[in-house]
C-alpha positions as CSV (number, residue, x, y, z in Angstrom):
1,M,-25.2,-19.2,-9.8
2,K,-25.8,-16.2,-8.0
3,F,-24.4,-17.7,-5.0
4,L,-21.3,-18.6,-6.7
5,E,-20.9,-15.5,-8.1
6,K,-21.1,-13.6,-4.6
7,G,-18.4,-15.9,-3.5
8,K,-16.3,-15.4,-6.2
9,R,-16.8,-11.3,-5.6
10,Y,-15.9,-12.1,-1.9
11,L,-12.9,-14.1,-2.7
12,E,-11.5,-11.6,-5.0
13,R,-12.0,-8.9,-2.8
14,V,-10.3,-11.2,0.1
15,E,-7.4,-11.5,-2.6
16,D,-7.1,-7.8,-3.0
17,D,-7.2,-7.4,0.7
18,L,-4.3,-9.9,1.2
19,L,-2.3,-7.4,-0.1
20,D,-2.7,-4.4,1.9
21,D,-0.8,-4.6,5.4
22,R,-3.4,-2.3,6.9
23,K,-6.7,-4.2,5.5
24,R,-4.8,-8.1,5.6
25,R,-4.5,-7.3,10.0
26,R,-8.3,-6.1,9.9
27,M,-9.4,-8.9,8.0
28,L,-8.2,-11.5,10.4
29,F,-9.0,-9.8,13.0
30,L,-12.6,-10.3,11.6
31,W,-12.1,-13.6,11.3
32,L,-10.5,-14.5,14.4
33,N,-12.8,-12.9,16.7
34,G,-15.9,-14.4,14.7
35,I,-14.2,-17.6,15.0
36,L,-13.5,-17.0,19.0
37,A,-17.3,-15.7,19.5
38,L,-18.5,-18.9,18.0
39,A,-16.4,-21.0,19.9
40,S,-17.4,-19.6,23.0
41,L,-21.2,-20.0,22.0
42,G,-20.4,-23.5,21.5
43,M,-18.3,-24.0,25.0
44,S,-21.5,-22.5,26.4
45,L,-23.7,-24.9,25.4
46,I,-21.6,-27.8,25.7
47,N,-21.8,-26.2,29.8
48,L,-25.5,-25.9,29.4
49,V,-25.2,-29.5,28.6
50,T,-23.1,-30.6,31.4
51,G,-24.9,-28.1,34.1
52,E,-21.9,-26.0,34.7
53,W,-24.2,-23.0,35.1
54,A,-21.8,-20.6,36.1
55,L,-19.2,-21.3,33.3
56,M,-22.3,-21.3,31.1
57,T,-22.9,-17.8,31.9
58,L,-19.5,-16.4,31.8
59,T,-18.9,-18.4,28.1
60,L,-22.2,-16.8,26.6
61,C,-21.3,-13.3,27.7
62,F,-18.1,-13.8,26.5
63,A,-19.5,-14.9,22.9
64,G,-21.8,-12.1,23.3
65,L,-18.9,-9.6,24.0
66,S,-16.4,-11.0,21.1
67,A,-20.0,-10.8,18.2
68,L,-20.4,-7.7,19.1
69,N,-16.5,-6.6,18.9
70,T,-16.9,-8.3,15.5
71,L,-19.8,-6.3,14.5
72,W,-18.3,-2.9,15.9
73,S,-14.9,-3.4,14.0
74,W,-16.6,-4.5,11.1
75,R,-18.0,-1.2,10.6
76,H,-15.4,0.5,11.9
77,E,-11.9,0.9,9.7
78,G,-9.2,2.6,12.0
79,L,-6.5,0.3,13.5
80,W,-7.1,2.5,17.1
81,V,-10.6,0.4,16.9
82,L,-8.8,-2.3,16.9
83,Y,-6.6,-2.1,19.4
84,L,-9.3,-0.6,21.7
85,I,-11.3,-3.9,21.2
86,F,-8.8,-6.1,21.5
87,G,-7.9,-4.6,25.1
88,L,-11.1,-4.8,26.1
89,E,-11.3,-8.3,25.3
90,S,-8.0,-9.5,26.6
91,G,-9.3,-7.9,29.8
92,A,-12.5,-9.5,29.8
93,L,-10.7,-12.8,29.3
94,L,-8.5,-12.1,32.0
95,T,-11.4,-11.3,34.2
96,F,-12.8,-14.9,33.0
97,F,-9.6,-16.8,34.4
98,L,-9.6,-14.7,38.1
99,I,-13.5,-15.6,38.4
100,T,-13.1,-19.5,36.8
101,G,-10.0,-20.6,37.7
102,I,-7.4,-21.4,35.3
103,P,-7.9,-25.0,35.1
104,D,-10.3,-24.7,32.5
105,G,-9.4,-25.9,29.2
106,F,-10.8,-23.1,26.9
107,S,-10.0,-20.7,28.8
108,A,-6.5,-22.0,29.1
109,L,-6.3,-22.9,25.3
110,W,-7.0,-19.1,24.3
111,I,-4.9,-17.5,27.2
112,L,-1.9,-19.2,25.2
113,M,-3.0,-18.4,21.8
114,I,-2.9,-14.2,22.9
115,P,0.5,-14.6,21.4
116,A,-0.1,-15.1,18.2
117,F,-2.8,-13.9,17.9
118,S,-2.1,-10.3,18.5
119,L,1.0,-11.0,17.0
120,L,-1.0,-11.7,13.6
121,V,-3.1,-9.2,13.9
122,F,-1.0,-5.8,15.7
123,G,2.6,-6.4,14.5
124,I,5.7,-7.3,16.4
125,K,4.9,-3.9,18.5
126,G,1.5,-4.2,18.5
127,G,1.7,-7.9,19.8
128,S,4.3,-7.7,21.9
129,V,2.6,-4.8,23.9
130,Y,-0.3,-6.9,24.2
131,S,1.7,-10.1,24.7
132,L,4.1,-9.2,27.5
133,L,1.0,-7.4,29.4
134,T,-1.3,-10.6,29.5
135,L,2.2,-12.6,31.2
136,A,2.1,-9.6,34.1
137,G,-1.4,-10.4,34.0
138,L,-0.9,-13.9,35.2
139,A,1.9,-13.3,36.9
140,F,0.1,-11.3,39.0
141,W,-2.4,-13.8,39.7
142,L,0.2,-16.7,39.6
143,W,2.7,-15.4,42.1
144,T,1.5,-12.9,43.9
145,P,-0.8,-13.7,47.6
146,L,-4.0,-11.2,46.0
147,G,-3.7,-13.1,42.9
148,N,-3.4,-16.7,44.2
149,S,-6.2,-15.9,46.8
150,L,-8.4,-15.1,43.6
151,L,-8.0,-18.4,42.0
152,R,-10.3,-20.9,42.8
153,Y,-8.2,-23.4,42.3
154,P,-4.5,-24.4,44.3
155,Y,-1.8,-24.8,42.2
156,S,1.6,-26.0,43.1
157,P,4.8,-24.1,42.6
158,T,5.9,-26.7,39.9
159,W,2.5,-26.1,38.0
160,M,2.5,-22.2,38.4
161,L,6.3,-22.0,36.5
162,R,5.0,-24.4,33.5
163,F,1.7,-22.4,32.2
164,P,3.7,-19.2,31.9
165,F,6.8,-20.8,30.2
166,L,4.6,-22.6,28.0
167,Y,3.3,-18.7,27.4
168,M,6.6,-17.7,26.9
169,V,7.6,-20.5,24.3
170,I,4.7,-19.8,22.4
171,Y,5.5,-16.2,21.9
172,A,8.6,-16.4,21.0
173,M,7.4,-19.2,18.6
174,A,5.1,-16.5,17.4
175,L,7.3,-13.5,17.1
176,F,9.7,-15.4,15.3
177,I,6.9,-16.3,12.7
178,E,5.7,-13.2,12.7
179,F,9.8,-11.5,12.6
180,V,10.0,-13.7,9.3
181,R,6.5,-13.2,7.9
182,S,7.1,-9.0,8.2
183,R,10.3,-9.3,6.6
184,T,9.3,-11.3,3.4
185,S,6.2,-9.3,3.3
186,R,8.5,-6.1,3.1
187,R,10.4,-7.8,0.7
188,L,8.0,-8.7,-1.5
189,H,6.6,-5.3,-1.3
190,N,9.8,-3.7,-2.5
191,L,10.4,-5.8,-5.5
192,E,6.9,-5.3,-6.2
193,S,7.0,-1.9,-6.1
194,W,10.7,-2.0,-8.2
195,Y,8.7,-3.8,-10.9
196,R,6.1,-1.5,-11.1
197,E,8.9,1.6,-11.6
198,L,10.5,-0.5,-14.2
199,Y,7.1,-1.1,-15.9
200,R,5.7,2.7,-15.5
201,H,9.7,4.5,-16.5
202,D,11.9,4.6,-18.8
203,A,15.4,2.9,-17.8
204,L,17.4,5.1,-19.7
205,T,15.7,8.6,-19.2
206,G,14.0,7.9,-15.5
207,L,10.9,9.2,-17.2
208,Y,7.2,7.6,-17.3
209,N,7.1,5.4,-20.2
210,R,4.3,5.4,-22.4
211,Y,2.8,2.6,-20.2
212,G,3.4,5.3,-17.5
213,I,2.3,8.6,-18.8
214,N,-1.4,6.8,-20.1
215,E,-1.8,5.1,-16.7
216,Y,-1.8,8.6,-15.3
217,L,-3.7,9.9,-18.4
218,E,-6.4,7.3,-17.5
219,T,-6.4,8.6,-13.6
220,A,-6.2,11.7,-14.0
221,G,-8.8,11.9,-16.4
222,G,-11.0,10.0,-14.0
223,E,-10.0,11.3,-10.7
224,T,-10.4,15.3,-11.8
225,P,-12.7,15.5,-15.4
226,S,-13.3,19.3,-14.2
227,E,-9.6,20.4,-14.4
228,T,-7.9,21.4,-17.2
229,F,-4.6,19.9,-18.8
230,S,-2.2,20.8,-21.3
231,V,-0.3,18.9,-23.8
232,L,3.4,19.5,-24.8
233,V,4.7,17.0,-28.0
234,A,8.6,17.5,-28.2
235,D,10.8,15.9,-30.6
236,I,14.6,16.2,-31.0
237,D,15.5,17.7,-34.3
238,D,18.2,15.6,-36.8
239,F,18.3,12.9,-33.7
240,K,19.1,10.1,-36.6
241,Q,22.5,12.4,-37.4
242,V,23.8,12.2,-34.0
243,N,23.5,8.2,-34.1
244,D,25.0,8.2,-37.3
245,S,27.4,10.4,-37.1
246,Y,28.7,9.4,-32.8
247,G,26.6,6.1,-32.7
248,H,24.4,5.0,-30.1
249,A,26.5,5.9,-26.9
250,A,26.2,9.5,-28.0
251,G,22.7,9.5,-29.2
252,D,21.3,8.2,-25.4
253,A,23.8,11.1,-23.8
254,V,21.6,13.4,-25.7
255,L,18.5,11.9,-24.8
256,Q,19.3,11.6,-21.2
257,A,20.6,15.6,-21.2
258,V,17.3,16.9,-23.7
259,A,15.0,15.1,-20.8
260,Q,17.0,16.5,-17.6
261,I,16.1,20.0,-19.4
262,I,12.5,18.9,-19.6
263,R,12.1,17.8,-15.5
264,Q,14.7,21.1,-14.6
265,Q,11.9,23.4,-16.8
266,T,8.6,22.1,-15.4
267,C,6.8,22.1,-12.6
268,E,6.1,19.4,-9.9
269,H,2.9,19.2,-11.1
270,C,3.7,18.3,-14.8
271,R,4.0,14.7,-15.4
272,C,7.1,14.0,-18.1
273,A,7.4,10.5,-20.9
274,R,9.4,9.5,-23.2
275,W,7.3,9.3,-25.7
276,G,9.1,7.2,-28.1
277,G,12.5,7.1,-29.8
278,E,13.9,11.1,-29.5
279,E,10.2,12.0,-28.9
280,F,8.6,13.7,-25.4
281,L,5.8,13.9,-23.5
282,V,4.9,16.8,-21.0
283,V,1.2,16.9,-19.6
284,M,0.9,20.1,-17.3
285,Q,-1.9,20.1,-14.5
286,C,-1.2,23.5,-12.8
287,S,-1.4,27.5,-14.2
288,H,1.6,28.3,-15.4
289,D,1.4,28.8,-19.5
290,P,2.0,26.3,-21.2
291,M,3.5,28.1,-24.2
292,Q,5.8,29.9,-22.1
293,I,7.3,26.5,-20.6
294,A,7.5,24.8,-23.9
295,E,9.6,27.9,-24.9
296,R,11.9,27.9,-22.0
297,I,12.7,24.2,-22.6
298,R,13.3,24.9,-26.4
299,S,15.8,27.5,-25.5
300,R,17.7,25.9,-22.9
301,V,18.1,22.9,-25.3
302,E,18.9,25.1,-27.9
303,T,22.1,26.7,-25.7
304,Q,23.1,24.1,-23.4
305,P,26.1,22.0,-24.6
306,I,25.9,18.2,-24.0
307,V,29.7,16.8,-23.5
308,W,30.2,13.4,-24.3
309,E,33.3,12.2,-23.9
310,D,35.6,14.4,-25.7
311,V,33.0,15.6,-28.2
312,T,30.1,18.8,-27.6
313,L,27.0,18.3,-29.0
314,H,24.3,20.4,-29.4
315,V,21.2,19.6,-30.7
316,T,17.3,21.8,-31.6
317,V,14.1,20.6,-30.2
318,S,10.7,21.4,-32.1
319,I,7.5,21.4,-29.8
320,G,3.8,21.1,-30.1
321,V,1.2,22.7,-27.6
322,C,-2.1,22.0,-27.3
323,A,-3.6,23.7,-24.5
324,G,-6.7,23.9,-21.8
325,F,-8.7,21.4,-22.1
326,S,-10.7,18.7,-20.1
327,L,-8.8,15.7,-19.8
328,R,-11.4,13.1,-19.6
329,S,-10.5,9.6,-21.0
330,A,-12.5,10.4,-24.4
331,Q,-10.7,13.2,-25.1
332,T,-6.4,12.2,-24.0
333,G,-6.0,11.3,-27.3
334,R,-7.4,13.8,-29.5
335,I,-5.3,16.3,-27.3
336,I,-1.8,14.3,-27.3
337,N,-2.5,14.0,-31.7
338,A,-3.6,17.4,-31.8
339,A,0.0,18.5,-30.1
340,D,1.7,16.1,-32.1
341,K,0.1,17.9,-35.3
342,A,1.4,21.1,-34.2
343,L,5.2,18.9,-33.6
344,Y,5.0,18.5,-37.4
345,A,3.7,21.8,-38.3
346,A,6.9,22.9,-36.7
347,K,9.1,20.4,-38.2
348,R,7.5,22.1,-41.6
349,Q,8.1,25.7,-41.0
350,G,12.0,24.8,-40.0
351,K,12.3,23.0,-36.9
352,N,13.5,24.3,-33.5
353,M,10.2,26.4,-33.1
354,V,7.2,26.2,-30.3
355,V,3.6,25.6,-32.5
356,R,-0.1,25.7,-30.5
357,G,-2.6,23.2,-32.4
358,D,-6.2,23.2,-31.3
359,L,-8.8,20.2,-31.2
């Protein structure tokens, strides 16, 4: 049972990593490198049985290099490490060809798979660089006097053209597949971001909605429990009269105008949300005086006319403030309730005012 639970947790981790491009490429590199190490070890055992001692030694060394690279890349998360390791491995593979000759089936298969592996792990740009550098190495061996003199076997001109041609065919196929995959992944990522924005933000005002601001409060309370926060709750006075007199389109215009004022009067460290109906919530994580910010919002709403079609509307807001508390998850609800009570105290005292509340 413990083994199954560990396996399940590992699969969940893999699923999470697949969503992150950087983690996915690192995971693919680890898997492919590990498979290469096992395959090279298997080939060295076959060479041992067949008595090909030189090939056995080389494949065993290559298996050891692949295993070390797998371990190294497991312990280091930087992508530059993967580039370095893959470059060393490709260089070792080319040296292996140089010594043993291309007819070795396992070696030829691996050299032909370099484009697919490099494009899969490093993407179009990095994979193309590795693929073309490897092709240049092949061209050096096959078509230059020095390269030909270092090869163990003689090759016909036809064969010398066929192997690089096959390499380019695989590279073209892998490039097309990676292009389609990357475009699809980018579109899915954009769609995911768009849906996340819809989930977190109010469609009418563009501010956070209740779900989005609650998510922020939970995250902020967990990451910065020692910092102090202030909460403002603002409500448009007599908003129902606007809807009843001019219709819901006018009410929407008022909500958008008030939301814009709240955005303008708060700083980049504030999170503004449409808390519900005509009520707004502002979470401040800065050194500004929350009472001063609230008063600026109230004053600006009172003095700024809202033009809708041929009608000029004037509205006011009442604001409740609860300031200077540590925003731990357990206290979030209490802080908002305190600001909400202060808001209704402002309503009872005549509206269009700012009242500070306490826990």
